[in-house]
N, C-alpha and C positions, 0 to 999 in steps of 0.2 A: 318867096316871100319875106314879106320888108314885116315888123309887128312894133309900131309905134309903140311905146307904154305909159300909160300919161298917168298913173299913178304920180300923185301930189300934184298934181298939175292943175289949176284954178286958174289961170291968165291964161289972155293968147301967147304973151310971151314965151311963155311955159309948153305953150302944142309947137309953136316955132321953134322952139329948140330942140321937143323930141322930134318932131319930123323931120329938121334939119340931121339931126345927128342919125337916124333910122334911116332914111334914106341917103345917107352920105353926097349933101348936096353944098353947094358950093360954098367959098365964103362970101362972096357975093349975092348968094340968095338973099332976097327984098327982105322976108319975114312976116308976107299978112299974106291976105288970102286969097290974094290975087298972081303972085308970085308963086302959093304951094300947092296950087288948081297950076298955073303952067308947070311947074315942074314935075308935078305928077303924068303929064298928061304929052307931059315930050319926053319921044323913046329913047331918045342919044342921054336924060338924065337917071340913071338907074345907078340903084346899087350895083356892088360891087358880085358878080355873081350870074346876073339878070338880066345881063345887056342880048339887045335880040333876042329875045322872049317874053310871052306876059308875065305881070305884072304882080300879084297880091297885095294889099295891103292891109294888113290886120288891126286894127286900132282895139288897143286891150286901156280898160281903165278908168277909162271918163268921167266913169256918174260924178265924181268928186266937182269934175270940174263943173258937167252939165247943171250942177244940185248949184255952186257959187255962181255962177254967170248963167243961166241959161239962154241967154237973149246970145252969148259967144260962140255959144257951145252951139245953137242952132245953124249960126252962122259955118262955124267949121262945121256942119253937117251938110251944108250946103256946097261948101267948096270943095269935099269932097265927092257927093252926086254928081257932082256939072262934071268936076278930073275924068270920073266914070262912065263918064254918059260921052263925053269927045273922046275919049279913048279906048276901042273895041278889047288891046291886048288889055286892059287894064281892071281890075274888080276890086274895091274895100267895101272892107263889112264891118261894120261898127262892134264890139266887143264890151259892153259896156262896164263890165268886170265892179269889182267893190262892194262889200255885203251889203245887203238891205238896210234900211233903213239905219247908216252906220251915219 
């Protein structure tokens, strides 16, 4: 399981940086939705300890991002959903977190 924590992230650049670190993506990672979807769907791109097995990505703490940039967050949700739809061994769960009303 990989758990990118989006606490404090309010833009796409922050999302891509956190995803790249959590997923241990190479420096050449394009830091855009297509590159993230491709990386998630590629069984050859797996963090240490996840090679050859299924992968659960639990994205936490996205509520502030969703509030700050609702359109970008909707695109991010779609990117995660498309990657999971294309890849049977991949599961993505979004746990927005953050205090309600904060």
